[in-house]
N, CA, C, O and CB atoms as a CASP TS submission, in Angstrom:
PFRMAT TS
TARGET T0000
AUTHOR 0000-0000-0000
METHOD Language model
MODEL 1
PARENT N/A
ATOM      1  N   MET     1      43.205 132.399 -10.586  1.00  0.00           N
ATOM      2  CA  MET     1      44.207 131.751  -9.877  1.00  0.00           C
ATOM      3  C   MET     1      45.168 132.694  -9.710  1.00  0.00           C
ATOM      4  O   MET     1      46.143 132.768 -10.457  1.00  0.00           O
ATOM      5  CB  MET     1      44.709 130.573 -10.478  1.00  0.00           C
ATOM      6  N   THR     2      44.937 133.565  -8.611  1.00  0.00           N
ATOM      7  CA  THR     2      45.733 134.788  -8.138  1.00  0.00           C
ATOM      8  C   THR     2      46.577 134.568  -7.103  1.00  0.00           C
ATOM      9  O   THR     2      47.617 135.185  -6.871  1.00  0.00           O
ATOM     10  CB  THR     2      44.931 135.848  -7.724  1.00  0.00           C
ATOM     11  N   GLY     3      45.960 133.395  -6.295  1.00  0.00           N
ATOM     12  CA  GLY     3      46.729 133.491  -5.098  1.00  0.00           C
ATOM     13  C   GLY     3      47.538 132.364  -4.945  1.00  0.00           C
ATOM     14  O   GLY     3      47.189 131.233  -5.285  1.00  0.00           O
ATOM     15  N   ASP     4      48.663 132.664  -4.417  1.00  0.00           N
ATOM     16  CA  ASP     4      49.992 131.893  -4.063  1.00  0.00           C
ATOM     17  C   ASP     4      49.976 131.513  -2.649  1.00  0.00           C
ATOM     18  O   ASP     4      50.375 132.227  -1.730  1.00  0.00           O
ATOM     19  CB  ASP     4      51.313 132.761  -4.325  1.00  0.00           C
ATOM     20  N   SER     5      49.389 130.106  -2.521  1.00  0.00           N
ATOM     21  CA  SER     5      49.325 129.601  -1.027  1.00  0.00           C
ATOM     22  C   SER     5      50.697 128.996  -0.715  1.00  0.00           C
ATOM     23  O   SER     5      50.790 128.656   0.465  1.00  0.00           O
ATOM     24  CB  SER     5      48.111 128.435  -0.774  1.00  0.00           C
ATOM     25  N   SER     6      51.949 128.737  -1.572  1.00  0.00           N
ATOM     26  CA  SER     6      52.944 128.277  -1.261  1.00  0.00           C
ATOM     27  C   SER     6      54.070 129.259  -0.614  1.00  0.00           C
ATOM     28  O   SER     6      55.265 129.172  -0.894  1.00  0.00           O
ATOM     29  CB  SER     6      53.253 127.656  -2.305  1.00  0.00           C
ATOM     30  N   GLN     7      53.582 130.092   0.184  1.00  0.00           N
ATOM     31  CA  GLN     7      54.368 130.714   0.940  1.00  0.00           C
ATOM     32  C   GLN     7      55.184 130.018   2.063  1.00  0.00           C
ATOM     33  O   GLN     7      54.696 129.391   3.003  1.00  0.00           O
ATOM     34  CB  GLN     7      53.659 131.599   1.376  1.00  0.00           C
ATOM     35  N   SER     8      56.548 130.236   1.811  1.00  0.00           N
ATOM     36  CA  SER     8      57.212 129.440   3.080  1.00  0.00           C
ATOM     37  C   SER     8      57.551 130.279   3.995  1.00  0.00           C
ATOM     38  O   SER     8      57.953 131.407   3.711  1.00  0.00           O
ATOM     39  CB  SER     8      58.452 128.637   2.824  1.00  0.00           C
ATOM     40  N   PRO     9      57.410 129.747   5.485  1.00  0.00           N
ATOM     41  CA  PRO     9      57.955 131.102   6.606  1.00  0.00           C
ATOM     42  C   PRO     9      59.481 131.253   6.241  1.00  0.00           C
ATOM     43  O   PRO     9      60.100 130.647   5.366  1.00  0.00           O
ATOM     44  CB  PRO     9      57.825 130.678   8.598  1.00  0.00           C
ATOM     45  N   PRO    10      59.886 132.099   7.024  1.00  0.00           N
ATOM     46  CA  PRO    10      61.051 132.984   6.770  1.00  0.00           C
ATOM     47  C   PRO    10      62.033 132.106   7.484  1.00  0.00           C
ATOM     48  O   PRO    10      61.632 131.648   8.554  1.00  0.00           O
ATOM     49  CB  PRO    10      60.943 134.592   7.343  1.00  0.00           C
ATOM     50  N   GLU    11      63.417 131.734   7.045  1.00  0.00           N
ATOM     51  CA  GLU    11      64.281 131.144   7.297  1.00  0.00           C
ATOM     52  C   GLU    11      64.991 131.698   8.660  1.00  0.00           C
ATOM     53  O   GLU    11      65.237 132.905   8.671  1.00  0.00           O
ATOM     54  CB  GLU    11      64.939 131.091   6.181  1.00  0.00           C
ATOM     55  N   PRO    12      65.286 131.050   9.629  1.00  0.00           N
ATOM     56  CA  PRO    12      65.901 131.762  10.601  1.00  0.00           C
ATOM     57  C   PRO    12      67.319 131.868  10.291  1.00  0.00           C
ATOM     58  O   PRO    12      68.083 131.071   9.745  1.00  0.00           O
ATOM     59  CB  PRO    12      65.672 131.193  11.871  1.00  0.00           C
ATOM     60  N   ASP    13      67.552 133.405  10.912  1.00  0.00           N
ATOM     61  CA  ASP    13      69.301 133.575  10.818  1.00  0.00           C
ATOM     62  C   ASP    13      70.245 132.655  11.369  1.00  0.00           C
ATOM     63  O   ASP    13      70.329 132.448  12.579  1.00  0.00           O
ATOM     64  CB  ASP    13      69.780 134.783  11.498  1.00  0.00           C
ATOM     65  N   ARG    14      71.142 131.955  10.285  1.00  0.00           N
ATOM     66  CA  ARG    14      72.206 130.971  11.081  1.00  0.00           C
ATOM     67  C   ARG    14      73.365 131.753  10.935  1.00  0.00           C
ATOM     68  O   ARG    14      74.392 131.139  11.225  1.00  0.00           O
ATOM     69  CB  ARG    14      72.463 129.362  10.462  1.00  0.00           C
ATOM     70  N   ARG    15      73.484 132.659  10.656  1.00  0.00           N
ATOM     71  CA  ARG    15      75.138 132.852  10.295  1.00  0.00           C
ATOM     72  C   ARG    15      75.935 132.914  11.599  1.00  0.00           C
ATOM     73  O   ARG    15      77.146 132.713  11.511  1.00  0.00           O
ATOM     74  CB  ARG    15      75.486 134.353   9.414  1.00  0.00           C
ATOM     75  N   ALA    16      75.415 133.160  12.768  1.00  0.00           N
ATOM     76  CA  ALA    16      76.210 132.686  14.044  1.00  0.00           C
ATOM     77  C   ALA    16      76.630 131.340  14.114  1.00  0.00           C
ATOM     78  O   ALA    16      77.774 131.018  14.437  1.00  0.00           O
ATOM     79  CB  ALA    16      75.454 132.864  15.238  1.00  0.00           C
ATOM     80  N   LEU    17      75.741 130.552  13.823  1.00  0.00           N
ATOM     81  CA  LEU    17      75.929 129.055  13.682  1.00  0.00           C
ATOM     82  C   LEU    17      76.719 128.549  12.926  1.00  0.00           C
ATOM     83  O   LEU    17      77.473 127.615  13.199  1.00  0.00           O
ATOM     84  CB  LEU    17      74.990 128.461  13.378  1.00  0.00           C
ATOM     85  N   ILE    18      76.596 129.280  11.605  1.00  0.00           N
ATOM     86  CA  ILE    18      77.921 128.799  10.767  1.00  0.00           C
ATOM     87  C   ILE    18      79.009 129.261  11.036  1.00  0.00           C
ATOM     88  O   ILE    18      79.952 128.471  10.980  1.00  0.00           O
ATOM     89  CB  ILE    18      77.935 129.015   9.482  1.00  0.00           C
ATOM     90  N   ALA    19      79.258 130.518  11.377  1.00  0.00           N
ATOM     91  CA  ALA    19      80.289 130.868  11.802  1.00  0.00           C
ATOM     92  C   ALA    19      81.130 130.140  12.748  1.00  0.00           C
ATOM     93  O   ALA    19      82.304 129.803  12.592  1.00  0.00           O
ATOM     94  CB  ALA    19      80.045 131.821  12.142  1.00  0.00           C
ATOM     95  N   PHE    20      80.405 129.955  13.697  1.00  0.00           N
ATOM     96  CA  PHE    20      80.511 128.850  15.068  1.00  0.00           C
ATOM     97  C   PHE    20      81.232 127.445  14.711  1.00  0.00           C
ATOM     98  O   PHE    20      82.198 126.869  15.211  1.00  0.00           O
ATOM     99  CB  PHE    20      78.830 128.384  15.663  1.00  0.00           C
ATOM    100  N   SER    21      80.317 127.116  13.585  1.00  0.00           N
ATOM    101  CA  SER    21      80.757 125.526  13.178  1.00  0.00           C
ATOM    102  C   SER    21      82.150 125.689  12.671  1.00  0.00           C
ATOM    103  O   SER    21      83.101 125.010  13.059  1.00  0.00           O
ATOM    104  CB  SER    21      79.745 124.735  11.888  1.00  0.00           C
ATOM    105  N   TRP    22      82.224 126.952  11.476  1.00  0.00           N
ATOM    106  CA  TRP    22      83.733 127.339  11.120  1.00  0.00           C
ATOM    107  C   TRP    22      84.665 127.090  11.780  1.00  0.00           C
ATOM    108  O   TRP    22      85.605 126.347  11.497  1.00  0.00           O
ATOM    109  CB  TRP    22      83.990 128.467  10.989  1.00  0.00           C
ATOM    110  N   PHE    23      84.414 127.938  13.105  1.00  0.00           N
ATOM    111  CA  PHE    23      85.524 128.191  14.117  1.00  0.00           C
ATOM    112  C   PHE    23      85.818 126.902  14.652  1.00  0.00           C
ATOM    113  O   PHE    23      87.035 126.715  14.661  1.00  0.00           O
ATOM    114  CB  PHE    23      85.156 129.204  15.280  1.00  0.00           C
ATOM    115  N   TRP    24      85.092 125.846  15.147  1.00  0.00           N
ATOM    116  CA  TRP    24      85.033 124.501  15.980  1.00  0.00           C
ATOM    117  C   TRP    24      85.631 123.644  14.866  1.00  0.00           C
ATOM    118  O   TRP    24      86.178 122.639  15.320  1.00  0.00           O
ATOM    119  CB  TRP    24      83.388 123.948  16.557  1.00  0.00           C
ATOM    120  N   VAL    25      85.687 123.768  13.376  1.00  0.00           N
ATOM    121  CA  VAL    25      86.398 123.075  12.937  1.00  0.00           C
ATOM    122  C   VAL    25      87.962 123.546  12.353  1.00  0.00           C
ATOM    123  O   VAL    25      89.012 122.950  12.115  1.00  0.00           O
ATOM    124  CB  VAL    25      85.600 122.585  12.178  1.00  0.00           C
ATOM    125  N   GLY    26      87.518 124.847  12.274  1.00  0.00           N
ATOM    126  CA  GLY    26      88.904 125.622  11.565  1.00  0.00           C
ATOM    127  C   GLY    26      90.094 125.637  12.543  1.00  0.00           C
ATOM    128  O   GLY    26      91.186 125.164  12.228  1.00  0.00           O
ATOM    129  N   LEU    27      89.791 126.312  13.986  1.00  0.00           N
ATOM    130  CA  LEU    27      90.745 126.184  15.018  1.00  0.00           C
ATOM    131  C   LEU    27      91.455 125.195  15.250  1.00  0.00           C
ATOM    132  O   LEU    27      92.589 125.533  15.588  1.00  0.00           O
ATOM    133  CB  LEU    27      90.325 126.349  15.977  1.00  0.00           C
ATOM    134  N   PRO    28      91.247 123.809  15.212  1.00  0.00           N
ATOM    135  CA  PRO    28      91.782 122.570  15.495  1.00  0.00           C
ATOM    136  C   PRO    28      92.689 122.232  14.279  1.00  0.00           C
ATOM    137  O   PRO    28      93.809 121.728  14.360  1.00  0.00           O
ATOM    138  CB  PRO    28      90.661 121.521  15.763  1.00  0.00           C
ATOM    139  N   LEU    29      92.101 122.551  13.250  1.00  0.00           N
ATOM    140  CA  LEU    29      92.761 122.317  11.599  1.00  0.00           C
ATOM    141  C   LEU    29      94.134 123.144  11.314  1.00  0.00           C
ATOM    142  O   LEU    29      95.238 122.782  10.907  1.00  0.00           O
ATOM    143  CB  LEU    29      91.559 122.951  10.310  1.00  0.00           C
ATOM    144  N   ALA    30      93.593 124.425  11.707  1.00  0.00           N
ATOM    145  CA  ALA    30      95.139 125.793  11.855  1.00  0.00           C
ATOM    146  C   ALA    30      95.987 125.007  12.818  1.00  0.00           C
ATOM    147  O   ALA    30      97.086 124.696  12.361  1.00  0.00           O
ATOM    148  CB  ALA    30      94.723 127.789  12.803  1.00  0.00           C
ATOM    149  N   TYR    31      95.780 124.693  13.804  1.00  0.00           N
ATOM    150  CA  TYR    31      96.647 124.243  14.888  1.00  0.00           C
ATOM    151  C   TYR    31      97.579 122.886  14.428  1.00  0.00           C
ATOM    152  O   TYR    31      98.784 122.723  14.622  1.00  0.00           O
ATOM    153  CB  TYR    31      95.658 123.899  16.192  1.00  0.00           C
ATOM    154  N   GLY    32      96.649 122.003  13.778  1.00  0.00           N
ATOM    155  CA  GLY    32      97.241 120.586  13.431  1.00  0.00           C
ATOM    156  C   GLY    32      98.466 121.172  12.067  1.00  0.00           C
ATOM    157  O   GLY    32      99.631 120.791  11.955  1.00  0.00           O
ATOM    158  N   LEU    33      97.867 121.997  11.331  1.00  0.00           N
ATOM    159  CA  LEU    33      98.804 122.653  10.213  1.00  0.00           C
ATOM    160  C   LEU    33     100.261 123.211  11.055  1.00  0.00           C
ATOM    161  O   LEU    33     101.337 122.613  11.039  1.00  0.00           O
ATOM    162  CB  LEU    33      97.863 124.133   9.375  1.00  0.00           C
ATOM    163  N   TYR    34     100.058 124.129  11.566  1.00  0.00           N
ATOM    164  CA  TYR    34     100.968 124.739  12.560  1.00  0.00           C
ATOM    165  C   TYR    34     101.858 123.898  12.855  1.00  0.00           C
ATOM    166  O   TYR    34     102.990 123.923  12.372  1.00  0.00           O
ATOM    167  CB  TYR    34     100.410 125.182  13.728  1.00  0.00           C
ATOM    168  N   GLU    35     101.348 122.849  13.885  1.00  0.00           N
ATOM    169  CA  GLU    35     102.432 121.741  14.357  1.00  0.00           C
ATOM    170  C   GLU    35     102.872 120.665  13.136  1.00  0.00           C
ATOM    171  O   GLU    35     103.861 119.974  13.381  1.00  0.00           O
ATOM    172  CB  GLU    35     101.726 120.800  15.681  1.00  0.00           C
ATOM    173  N   LEU    36     102.430 120.543  12.281  1.00  0.00           N
ATOM    174  CA  LEU    36     102.794 119.744  11.213  1.00  0.00           C
ATOM    175  C   LEU    36     103.812 120.534  10.606  1.00  0.00           C
ATOM    176  O   LEU    36     104.770 119.882  10.192  1.00  0.00           O
ATOM    177  CB  LEU    36     101.675 119.367  10.293  1.00  0.00           C
ATOM    178  N   VAL    37     103.863 121.951  10.420  1.00  0.00           N
ATOM    179  CA  VAL    37     104.821 122.485   9.729  1.00  0.00           C
ATOM    180  C   VAL    37     106.166 122.678  10.532  1.00  0.00           C
ATOM    181  O   VAL    37     107.288 122.747  10.030  1.00  0.00           O
ATOM    182  CB  VAL    37     104.310 123.674   9.213  1.00  0.00           C
ATOM    183  N   ARG    38     105.908 122.738  11.619  1.00  0.00           N
ATOM    184  CA  ARG    38     106.861 123.096  12.820  1.00  0.00           C
ATOM    185  C   ARG    38     107.825 121.637  13.076  1.00  0.00           C
ATOM    186  O   ARG    38     109.025 121.666  13.350  1.00  0.00           O
ATOM    187  CB  ARG    38     105.806 123.554  14.376  1.00  0.00           C
ATOM    188  N   LYS    39     107.057 120.470  12.927  1.00  0.00           N
ATOM    189  CA  LYS    39     107.748 119.338  13.208  1.00  0.00           C
ATOM    190  C   LYS    39     108.345 119.018  12.006  1.00  0.00           C
ATOM    191  O   LYS    39     109.398 118.389  12.114  1.00  0.00           O
ATOM    192  CB  LYS    39     106.972 118.286  13.751  1.00  0.00           C
ATOM    193  N   ALA    40     107.907 119.317  10.714  1.00  0.00           N
ATOM    194  CA  ALA    40     108.287 119.160   9.480  1.00  0.00           C
ATOM    195  C   ALA    40     109.759 119.979   9.405  1.00  0.00           C
ATOM    196  O   ALA    40     110.739 119.475   8.856  1.00  0.00           O
ATOM    197  CB  ALA    40     107.112 119.669   8.505  1.00  0.00           C
ATOM    198  N   THR    41     109.775 121.071   9.918  1.00  0.00           N
ATOM    199  CA  THR    41     110.667 121.953   9.721  1.00  0.00           C
ATOM    200  C   THR    41     111.852 121.289  10.506  1.00  0.00           C
ATOM    201  O   THR    41     112.989 121.298  10.033  1.00  0.00           O
ATOM    202  CB  THR    41     110.206 123.356  10.139  1.00  0.00           C
ATOM    203  N   GLN    42     111.552 120.694  11.756  1.00  0.00           N
ATOM    204  CA  GLN    42     112.475 120.286  12.818  1.00  0.00           C
ATOM    205  C   GLN    42     113.098 119.061  12.043  1.00  0.00           C
ATOM    206  O   GLN    42     114.313 118.880  12.128  1.00  0.00           O
ATOM    207  CB  GLN    42     111.719 119.913  14.350  1.00  0.00           C
ATOM    208  N   LEU    43     112.281 118.181  11.259  1.00  0.00           N
ATOM    209  CA  LEU    43     112.923 117.028  10.893  1.00  0.00           C
ATOM    210  C   LEU    43     113.850 117.073   9.670  1.00  0.00           C
ATOM    211  O   LEU    43     114.661 116.173   9.449  1.00  0.00           O
ATOM    212  CB  LEU    43     111.956 116.087  10.707  1.00  0.00           C
ATOM    213  N   PHE    44     113.708 118.126   8.898  1.00  0.00           N
ATOM    214  CA  PHE    44     114.223 118.307   8.111  1.00  0.00           C
ATOM    215  C   PHE    44     115.968 119.463   8.000  1.00  0.00           C
ATOM    216  O   PHE    44     116.891 119.563   7.191  1.00  0.00           O
ATOM    217  CB  PHE    44     113.054 118.551   7.561  1.00  0.00           C
ATOM    218  N   THR    45     115.569 120.157   9.427  1.00  0.00           N
ATOM    219  CA  THR    45     116.777 120.983   9.718  1.00  0.00           C
ATOM    220  C   THR    45     117.831 120.435  10.670  1.00  0.00           C
ATOM    221  O   THR    45     118.970 120.871  10.835  1.00  0.00           O
ATOM    222  CB  THR    45     116.342 122.241  10.262  1.00  0.00           C
ATOM    223  N   GLY    46     117.128 119.194  11.388  1.00  0.00           N
ATOM    224  CA  GLY    46     117.907 118.793  12.330  1.00  0.00           C
ATOM    225  C   GLY    46     117.760 119.052  13.734  1.00  0.00           C
ATOM    226  O   GLY    46     118.583 118.606  14.533  1.00  0.00           O
TER
END
């Protein structure tokens, strides 16, 4: 019993997809937070 037949194929490089996904979600979130702070500042300062 020396053979290991459970070798899995190498996984594809998904770093670009992960970075794009974070960008896709993070950009609108950052813009929303920016607008929230801007509107809250206007609300409390007049």
